[in-house]
C-alpha positions as CSV (number, residue, x, y, z in Angstrom):
1,M,-323.5,-112.1,-93.5
2,V,-323.2,-111.9,-89.7
3,N,-323.0,-108.3,-88.4
4,I,-320.6,-107.5,-85.6
5,F,-321.6,-105.0,-83.0
6,I,-319.2,-103.5,-80.4
7,L,-320.3,-102.1,-77.0
8,Y,-317.6,-100.0,-75.4
9,M,-317.3,-99.4,-71.6
10,A,-314.8,-96.8,-70.4
11,P,-312.3,-98.3,-67.9
12,G,-313.0,-97.4,-64.3
13,N,-316.7,-96.8,-64.9
14,H,-317.9,-98.5,-61.6
15,E,-321.6,-98.3,-62.3
16,Q,-321.3,-100.0,-65.7
17,M,-319.1,-102.8,-64.2
18,V,-321.7,-103.4,-61.5
19,H,-324.4,-103.7,-64.2
20,Y,-322.1,-106.0,-66.2
21,Q,-321.7,-108.2,-63.2
22,D,-325.4,-108.3,-62.4
23,T,-326.9,-108.9,-65.8
24,I,-324.2,-110.5,-67.9
25,K,-321.8,-112.4,-65.7
26,N,-324.5,-113.5,-63.2
27,K,-327.3,-113.5,-65.8
28,V,-330.9,-112.6,-65.1
29,P,-333.6,-115.1,-64.0
30,Q,-336.3,-115.3,-66.6
31,E,-339.1,-114.4,-64.2
32,R,-337.5,-110.9,-63.9
33,I,-337.6,-110.5,-67.7
34,L,-340.6,-112.2,-69.2
35,K,-343.3,-110.2,-67.4
36,Y,-342.2,-107.1,-69.4
37,L,-342.3,-108.9,-72.8
38,D,-345.1,-109.8,-75.1
39,Y,-346.1,-113.4,-75.6
40,N,-344.3,-113.7,-79.0
41,L,-340.9,-112.6,-77.6
42,Q,-341.4,-114.7,-74.4
43,T,-341.8,-117.8,-76.6
44,K,-338.7,-117.0,-78.7
45,L,-336.6,-116.6,-75.6
46,R,-337.8,-119.8,-74.1
47,N,-337.0,-121.6,-77.4
48,V,-333.4,-120.3,-77.2
49,F,-332.7,-120.4,-73.5
50,S,-335.2,-123.0,-72.3
51,S,-335.6,-122.1,-68.6
52,K,-332.1,-120.9,-68.0
53,P,-331.2,-117.4,-66.9
54,I,-330.2,-114.9,-69.6
55,A,-327.3,-112.5,-70.2
56,V,-328.8,-109.1,-71.0
57,W,-327.3,-105.7,-72.0
58,G,-328.6,-102.4,-73.3
59,S,-327.9,-99.0,-74.8
60,R,-329.4,-95.5,-74.6
61,D,-332.1,-94.8,-77.2
62,S,-330.3,-92.1,-79.2
63,N,-330.8,-91.6,-83.0
64,A,-327.4,-93.1,-83.8
65,N,-327.8,-96.1,-81.4
66,R,-331.4,-96.7,-82.7
67,S,-330.1,-96.8,-86.3
68,R,-327.5,-99.5,-85.4
69,F,-330.0,-101.4,-83.2
70,E,-332.5,-101.7,-86.1
71,R,-329.8,-103.4,-88.2
72,M,-329.2,-106.0,-85.5
73,V,-330.6,-109.5,-86.1
74,T,-330.6,-112.8,-84.4
75,G,-327.3,-114.6,-84.7
76,D,-325.2,-111.4,-85.0
77,D,-321.9,-111.2,-83.1
78,L,-321.6,-108.9,-80.1
79,L,-318.4,-107.8,-78.4
80,I,-318.3,-106.0,-75.1
81,V,-315.1,-104.0,-74.7
82,E,-313.6,-102.3,-71.7
83,G,-310.7,-100.0,-72.5
84,D,-308.2,-102.0,-74.6
85,T,-309.7,-105.4,-73.7
86,I,-312.5,-107.5,-75.3
87,K,-314.3,-108.7,-72.1
88,L,-317.1,-110.7,-73.7
89,L,-318.0,-112.4,-76.9
90,G,-321.6,-113.4,-77.6
91,K,-324.5,-113.8,-80.0
92,V,-327.6,-111.7,-80.4
93,A,-330.5,-114.0,-79.4
94,E,-333.3,-111.4,-79.6
95,K,-333.8,-107.7,-78.9
96,T,-336.4,-105.3,-77.6
97,I,-337.0,-101.6,-77.0
98,N,-338.3,-101.6,-73.5
99,P,-337.8,-98.8,-71.0
100,D,-339.7,-100.7,-68.3
101,L,-337.4,-103.7,-68.5
102,S,-334.4,-101.3,-68.4
103,R,-335.7,-99.8,-65.1
104,E,-336.1,-103.2,-63.7
105,L,-332.5,-104.3,-64.6
106,W,-330.3,-101.2,-64.3
107,K,-331.0,-99.0,-61.4
108,G,-328.3,-96.4,-60.4
109,L,-326.0,-97.3,-57.5
110,R,-328.0,-94.9,-55.3
111,G,-331.3,-96.5,-56.4
112,D,-332.3,-93.9,-59.0
113,V,-333.4,-94.8,-62.6
114,S,-332.5,-91.5,-64.3
115,D,-330.5,-93.3,-67.0
116,V,-332.5,-95.7,-69.2
117,W,-330.8,-98.2,-71.5
118,S,-334.0,-99.2,-73.4
119,L,-332.3,-100.7,-76.5
120,I,-332.0,-104.2,-75.0
121,Y,-330.2,-107.3,-76.4
122,F,-330.5,-110.8,-75.0
123,I,-327.1,-112.5,-75.4
124,A,-326.6,-116.2,-76.3
125,N,-323.3,-118.1,-75.8
126,P,-321.7,-115.4,-73.7
127,L,-318.0,-116.1,-73.4
128,E,-315.7,-114.1,-71.2
129,I,-312.6,-113.9,-73.3
130,E,-310.3,-111.2,-72.0
131,L,-308.4,-110.5,-75.3
132,P,-306.6,-107.3,-76.4
133,F,-308.8,-105.3,-78.8
134,K,-305.8,-105.1,-81.1
135,E,-306.8,-108.6,-82.3
136,I,-309.9,-106.9,-83.9
137,N,-307.7,-104.2,-85.4
138,R,-305.5,-106.8,-86.9
139,L,-308.4,-108.9,-88.3
140,F,-310.3,-106.0,-89.8
141,A,-307.2,-103.9,-90.9
142,Y,-308.0,-100.9,-88.5
143,Q,-305.2,-98.7,-87.4
144,E,-303.2,-100.3,-84.6
145,N,-304.4,-97.7,-82.0
146,Y,-308.1,-97.7,-83.1
147,K,-310.6,-97.7,-80.2
148,P,-314.4,-98.0,-80.5
149,Q,-316.7,-95.6,-78.7
150,G,-320.1,-96.2,-77.3
151,F,-322.4,-98.6,-79.3
152,T,-321.0,-99.2,-82.8
153,N,-320.6,-101.8,-85.5
154,I,-318.1,-102.9,-88.0
155,S,-318.8,-101.4,-91.4
156,E,-320.2,-103.4,-94.3
157,N,-317.0,-102.9,-96.3
158,K,-314.8,-104.2,-93.5
159,L,-317.2,-107.2,-93.0
160,N,-317.1,-108.1,-96.7
161,E,-313.3,-108.0,-96.6
162,F,-313.3,-110.2,-93.5
163,Y,-315.8,-112.8,-94.7
164,D,-313.9,-113.0,-98.1
165,K,-311.0,-114.4,-96.1
166,Y,-312.4,-116.0,-92.9
167,D,-315.4,-118.0,-91.7
168,D,-316.4,-117.0,-88.2
169,L,-315.1,-114.3,-85.8
170,Y,-316.5,-116.2,-82.7
171,S,-314.4,-119.3,-83.5
172,I,-311.3,-117.2,-84.5
173,L,-311.3,-115.3,-81.2
174,Q,-311.7,-118.6,-79.3
175,R,-308.7,-120.0,-81.1
176,I,-306.6,-116.9,-80.4
177,K,-307.5,-117.2,-76.7
178,Q,-306.4,-120.9,-76.7
179,G,-303.1,-120.0,-78.3
180,E,-304.1,-121.7,-81.6
181,T,-303.6,-120.5,-85.1
182,Y,-306.5,-119.6,-87.3
183,Q,-306.9,-120.1,-91.1
184,Q,-308.2,-118.4,-94.1
185,K,-310.9,-120.1,-96.2
186,F,-309.9,-122.6,-98.8
187,E,-310.7,-121.0,-102.1
188,T,-310.7,-123.6,-104.9
189,F,-310.0,-126.9,-103.1
190,Q,-312.2,-129.7,-104.3
191,V,-312.1,-132.7,-101.9
192,K,-314.4,-135.0,-103.8
193,E,-312.4,-134.8,-107.0
194,D,-309.3,-135.9,-105.2
195,I,-310.8,-139.0,-103.6
196,R,-311.1,-142.4,-105.2
197,L,-312.8,-144.8,-102.8
198,E,-314.0,-148.2,-103.7
199,L,-316.6,-150.5,-102.1
200,Q,-315.2,-153.8,-101.0
201,Q,-317.2,-157.0,-101.0
202,E,-317.6,-157.0,-97.2
203,D,-319.1,-153.5,-97.4
204,I,-321.6,-154.6,-100.0
205,E,-322.6,-157.5,-97.8
206,D,-323.0,-155.1,-94.9
207,I,-325.3,-152.8,-96.8
208,L,-327.5,-155.7,-97.8
209,K,-328.1,-156.7,-94.1
210,D,-331.1,-155.2,-92.4
211,K,-329.5,-155.9,-89.1
212,E,-326.4,-153.9,-90.0
213,L,-328.6,-150.9,-91.1
214,S,-330.4,-151.1,-87.8
215,E,-327.1,-150.8,-85.9
216,H,-326.7,-147.4,-87.4
217,V,-330.0,-146.3,-86.0
218,K,-329.2,-147.8,-82.6
219,M,-326.0,-145.9,-82.4
220,Q,-327.8,-142.7,-83.5
221,W,-330.2,-143.2,-80.6
222,K,-327.4,-143.8,-78.1
223,L,-325.7,-140.6,-79.2
224,I,-329.0,-138.7,-79.0
225,S,-329.5,-139.9,-75.5
226,L,-326.0,-139.1,-74.4
227,G,-326.3,-135.6,-75.9
228,L,-329.4,-134.9,-73.9
229,K,-327.6,-135.9,-70.7
230,T,-324.9,-133.3,-71.4
231,G,-327.6,-130.7,-71.5
232,S,-327.4,-130.2,-75.2
233,R,-330.2,-130.1,-77.7
234,V,-329.9,-132.7,-80.5
235,W,-330.2,-132.7,-84.2
236,I,-330.2,-135.5,-86.7
237,P,-331.0,-135.3,-90.5
238,R,-334.7,-134.9,-91.2
239,N,-334.8,-138.1,-93.2
240,D,-333.6,-140.0,-90.1
241,Q,-335.9,-138.4,-87.6
242,Q,-338.9,-140.5,-88.6
243,K,-336.9,-143.7,-87.9
244,I,-336.0,-142.6,-84.4
245,E,-339.5,-141.4,-83.7
246,K,-340.9,-144.8,-84.8
247,E,-338.3,-146.9,-83.1
248,Y,-337.9,-145.0,-79.8
249,D,-341.0,-142.7,-79.6
250,F,-338.7,-139.6,-79.3
251,H,-340.0,-136.3,-80.8
252,E,-337.9,-133.6,-79.2
253,F,-335.7,-132.7,-82.2
254,E,-334.9,-129.1,-82.9
255,K,-337.6,-127.7,-85.3
256,S,-334.9,-126.1,-87.5
257,F,-331.2,-126.4,-87.4
258,S,-330.4,-122.8,-86.2
259,A,-330.5,-119.4,-87.8
260,G,-327.5,-118.4,-85.7
261,I,-325.0,-121.0,-86.7
262,D,-322.3,-119.2,-88.7
263,M,-322.4,-121.2,-91.9
264,P,-324.9,-122.5,-94.4
265,A,-327.0,-125.0,-92.5
266,K,-326.8,-127.5,-95.4
267,Y,-323.2,-128.3,-94.4
268,V,-324.2,-129.4,-90.9
269,E,-327.8,-130.5,-91.0
270,N,-327.0,-133.8,-92.8
271,I,-324.4,-134.9,-90.2
272,D,-325.7,-138.0,-88.4
273,V,-325.9,-136.5,-84.9
274,V,-325.2,-132.9,-83.7
275,W,-325.1,-131.8,-80.1
276,K,-325.9,-128.1,-79.9
277,E,-327.0,-125.4,-77.5
278,E,-328.4,-121.9,-78.3
279,F,-326.3,-120.8,-81.3
280,R,-323.4,-123.0,-80.7
281,I,-322.5,-126.5,-81.9
282,D,-321.0,-128.7,-79.1
283,A,-320.0,-131.8,-81.1
284,A,-320.7,-133.5,-84.4
285,F,-320.8,-137.3,-85.0
286,E,-320.7,-139.3,-88.2
287,I,-321.6,-143.0,-87.8
288,E,-319.9,-145.3,-90.3
289,H,-321.2,-148.8,-90.1
290,T,-321.9,-150.1,-93.6
291,T,-319.8,-148.1,-96.1
292,A,-316.1,-148.0,-97.1
293,I,-316.5,-144.6,-98.7
294,Y,-316.7,-142.8,-95.4
295,S,-319.4,-140.3,-96.4
296,G,-319.0,-138.8,-93.0
297,L,-315.4,-137.7,-93.8
298,L,-316.7,-136.1,-97.0
299,R,-319.3,-134.1,-95.0
300,F,-316.6,-133.1,-92.5
301,S,-314.3,-132.0,-95.3
302,D,-317.0,-129.8,-96.8
303,L,-317.4,-128.3,-93.4
304,K,-313.7,-127.7,-93.1
305,I,-313.6,-125.9,-96.4
306,I,-316.3,-123.4,-95.6
307,A,-315.5,-123.1,-91.9
308,P,-311.8,-123.8,-91.4
309,N,-311.8,-122.4,-87.8
310,I,-314.5,-124.6,-86.3
311,N,-313.4,-125.5,-82.7
312,Y,-315.9,-128.1,-81.7
313,P,-314.9,-131.8,-81.9
314,L,-315.8,-133.9,-84.9
315,F,-316.1,-137.6,-84.3
316,I,-316.2,-140.6,-86.6
317,V,-318.1,-143.4,-84.8
318,A,-317.4,-146.9,-86.1
319,P,-317.0,-150.5,-84.8
320,L,-313.6,-151.2,-83.4
321,A,-313.0,-153.7,-86.2
322,K,-313.1,-150.7,-88.7
323,K,-310.7,-148.4,-86.8
324,N,-307.7,-149.0,-89.0
325,R,-309.8,-148.3,-92.1
326,V,-311.0,-145.0,-90.7
327,F,-307.4,-144.0,-90.0
328,E,-306.3,-145.0,-93.5
329,Q,-309.0,-142.8,-95.0
330,L,-308.1,-139.9,-92.8
331,K,-304.5,-140.2,-94.0
332,R,-305.4,-139.8,-97.7
333,P,-303.7,-136.8,-99.3
334,A,-307.0,-134.9,-99.9
335,F,-308.0,-135.0,-96.3
336,K,-304.4,-134.3,-95.1
337,K,-304.3,-131.2,-97.3
338,L,-307.3,-129.9,-95.3
339,G,-305.7,-130.9,-92.0
340,L,-308.8,-133.1,-91.3
341,E,-306.7,-135.7,-89.4
342,K,-306.0,-133.0,-86.8
343,D,-309.7,-132.2,-86.3
344,V,-311.5,-135.5,-86.5
345,R,-311.3,-138.1,-83.7
346,Y,-312.3,-141.7,-83.8
347,I,-314.6,-143.3,-81.2
348,S,-315.6,-146.9,-81.3
349,Y,-319.1,-148.3,-80.9
350,E,-317.7,-150.2,-77.9
351,A,-316.5,-147.0,-76.2
352,V,-319.9,-145.4,-76.8
353,D,-321.6,-148.5,-75.3
354,E,-319.2,-148.3,-72.3
355,I,-320.1,-144.6,-71.7
356,D,-323.8,-145.3,-72.1
357,K,-323.7,-148.1,-69.5
358,F,-321.6,-146.0,-67.1
359,I,-324.0,-143.1,-67.3
360,G,-327.0,-145.4,-67.1
361,T,-330.2,-143.7,-66.0
362,S,-328.4,-140.6,-64.7
363,S,-329.6,-137.4,-66.3
364,S,-326.4,-135.4,-65.7
365,G,-322.6,-135.8,-65.2
366,L,-321.7,-136.2,-68.8
367,N,-319.9,-133.7,-71.0
368,V,-318.1,-133.5,-74.3
369,D,-314.7,-133.8,-72.6
370,L,-315.6,-137.3,-71.4
371,I,-316.4,-138.3,-75.0
372,K,-313.1,-136.9,-76.2
373,G,-311.3,-138.8,-73.4
374,K,-312.7,-142.0,-74.8
375,S,-311.9,-141.2,-78.4
376,E,-308.6,-141.5,-80.3
377,A,-306.6,-139.1,-82.6
378,V,-305.3,-140.4,-85.9
379,R,-302.0,-142.2,-85.4
């Protein structure tokens, strides 16, 4: 269960806002941070952030704050609140108790270092969200006028009630910000029992062709390459990694899926290609070349059941000749009951090839929005 911590800033506190601007909004170059950390923590931060600057915040080392800090683990949610507004949403990447680093980062406005915020958290996926705090009161059944104070956390009872109903606070708050609705979990819905799919003769012939099987690997490699050019890290199922390593001499897969993704990893780690960064998934792709059963749609439906509020794009990648069959499957009652046709987009092999040729040898200039622009919604 993901803990949720809240850091409250009183409105009008000029010094706190200067620190917020310096170490969260602008982030901190790693060279200012790493010299104060041991080798083990340096390595962990590099694994998460590569060489990028890091958002950092801290609290005073009181008994109450220390107790909460000790419960904080990698992947927990973090909200920074100013007055009645949630300013920032993020994930706890790592933490340290470090007065020397605090003095480096947070000097008083007159240059003094009398206040030390030595309980320090490194924040992954920081998102300035600017939402009313009443959204938290509504989600967790607090009194309408409840306001947090200092460094606090949402109680275990409240968390249990929330996670019984919902999947992920980070995704829900993003949906609210975008003016979208959010959903409760599906409780007893069994997608696989509602689906009856048959292999047709042409699909059996496809499966028996080595060439056709190799097309799947080629498309995986193209999507891996494009993902790297967006600046994302890439993941493919472990059983497929050896094929890519052998065929393309590529070994830079994530060592593990991610401790910070807000769902059991088994629902994501078998998807054909995942683009991800820090503790966030940027996009997920299922490649359908040889089967009529659309196993990718079944994986996406599992994902939708346990995480109905995901807000990253899901793509089915298939040859243009199979587009109509993809759309037919997405319109099946079981998938429609989940609303899957609203979340999954189709992109053809031909469109991926076009993007790959357009980007060419460039190492930048690509993002998920370009992929979405070349994809199609279900019609």
